[in-house]
C-alpha positions as CSV (number, residue, x, y, z in Angstrom):
1,M,-66.6,25.8,-58.2
2,S,-67.7,22.4,-59.4
3,K,-65.5,20.0,-61.2
4,N,-67.2,20.8,-64.5
5,D,-66.3,24.6,-64.2
6,I,-62.5,23.9,-64.4
7,K,-60.0,22.3,-66.7
8,A,-56.3,22.2,-66.5
9,V,-53.6,22.6,-69.0
10,I,-50.2,21.1,-67.9
11,L,-47.2,22.0,-69.8
12,A,-44.9,19.1,-70.3
13,A,-43.3,19.6,-73.8
14,G,-39.8,20.8,-72.8
15,K,-36.6,18.9,-73.2
16,G,-34.8,19.9,-69.9
17,T,-31.7,20.6,-71.5
18,R,-30.0,21.5,-68.2
19,L,-30.9,18.1,-66.9
20,Q,-29.4,16.1,-69.8
21,T,-26.5,14.6,-67.8
22,E,-24.7,11.3,-68.0
23,G,-26.4,10.5,-71.2
24,N,-29.9,10.7,-69.6
25,T,-32.1,12.1,-72.4
26,L,-35.4,11.7,-70.7
27,P,-37.9,14.9,-71.0
28,K,-37.8,17.1,-67.9
29,V,-41.2,15.9,-66.6
30,M,-40.2,12.2,-66.8
31,R,-37.2,12.7,-64.6
32,L,-37.8,10.8,-61.2
33,A,-38.4,12.5,-57.7
34,A,-39.2,10.1,-54.8
35,G,-39.4,7.1,-57.2
36,K,-42.2,8.8,-59.6
37,P,-41.8,11.1,-62.6
38,L,-42.1,14.9,-61.8
39,L,-45.4,14.9,-63.9
40,A,-47.0,12.3,-61.8
41,H,-46.7,14.4,-58.7
42,V,-48.2,17.3,-60.6
43,L,-51.2,15.3,-61.7
44,S,-51.7,13.8,-58.2
45,A,-51.9,17.1,-56.7
46,L,-54.4,17.9,-59.6
47,D,-56.7,14.8,-58.7
48,F,-59.7,17.1,-58.1
49,I,-59.8,17.6,-61.9
50,P,-60.7,14.5,-63.8
51,P,-58.2,13.1,-66.2
52,H,-60.3,13.8,-69.2
53,D,-60.3,17.5,-68.2
54,C,-56.6,17.8,-68.0
55,V,-54.8,18.6,-71.3
56,I,-51.1,17.5,-71.1
57,V,-49.1,19.5,-73.6
58,V,-46.2,17.3,-74.9
59,G,-43.4,17.7,-77.3
60,Y,-40.0,16.3,-76.7
61,Q,-40.1,12.5,-76.6
62,K,-44.0,12.9,-76.5
63,E,-44.3,9.2,-76.8
64,S,-42.8,8.4,-73.5
65,V,-45.1,10.9,-71.7
66,I,-48.3,9.7,-73.4
67,E,-47.4,6.0,-72.6
68,A,-46.7,6.8,-69.1
69,F,-50.1,8.6,-68.4
70,P,-53.0,6.8,-70.2
71,G,-56.6,8.4,-69.7
72,Y,-55.4,11.8,-70.1
73,T,-55.9,14.2,-73.1
74,F,-52.7,15.3,-74.9
75,A,-51.9,18.1,-77.2
76,E,-48.7,18.5,-79.1
77,Q,-46.5,21.4,-79.2
78,E,-44.5,20.6,-82.4
79,E,-42.1,23.5,-81.9
80,Q,-41.2,24.8,-78.5
81,L,-41.8,28.5,-78.9
82,G,-42.4,29.5,-75.2
83,T,-45.0,29.2,-72.6
84,G,-47.7,31.1,-74.2
85,H,-47.3,29.0,-77.5
86,A,-47.6,25.7,-75.3
87,V,-50.8,27.0,-73.9
88,M,-52.2,27.8,-77.2
89,A,-51.3,24.1,-78.4
90,A,-53.9,23.0,-75.9
91,F,-56.7,25.1,-77.3
92,S,-57.7,22.5,-79.9
93,R,-58.4,20.1,-77.2
94,L,-60.4,22.5,-75.1
95,G,-63.1,23.0,-77.8
96,S,-65.8,25.5,-76.8
97,F,-65.0,25.2,-73.0
98,D,-66.0,28.4,-71.1
99,G,-65.0,27.8,-67.6
100,S,-61.9,28.4,-65.6
101,L,-58.5,27.3,-66.9
102,L,-55.6,26.1,-64.6
103,V,-52.3,26.3,-66.4
104,C,-49.7,24.2,-64.5
105,C,-45.9,23.4,-65.0
106,G,-45.4,19.6,-65.3
107,D,-42.1,19.9,-63.8
108,M,-43.2,21.5,-60.4
109,P,-43.8,18.5,-58.1
110,L,-43.7,20.6,-54.8
111,I,-46.8,22.5,-55.5
112,K,-49.5,21.0,-53.2
113,R,-53.1,20.4,-54.1
114,E,-54.2,23.1,-51.6
115,T,-52.4,25.7,-53.6
116,Y,-54.1,24.7,-56.8
117,L,-57.6,24.7,-55.2
């Protein structure tokens, strides 16, 4: 499979309510692990897909996520209505793409590149 045959949708719109402790209101994907946001670890594992072919679905505090990851394509999920709805929010950014679509969770930093391949 060539790089042009695959795009990724990364789900990063959630609030992470269970992580809202001690006054920390960061979106879940912006919480730090090993000094980097969770989303940074996921994007690193997806480095075989060019940033312009990755659609990051944002919602809660979208500005902080967009600012932290320039060069990526973003789609907004205005209302959080579940995982399927989040994937649908990315459709407008995929256009007429007819290849493989890899859907990833932006809050799962332990999945390795080899798993995605």
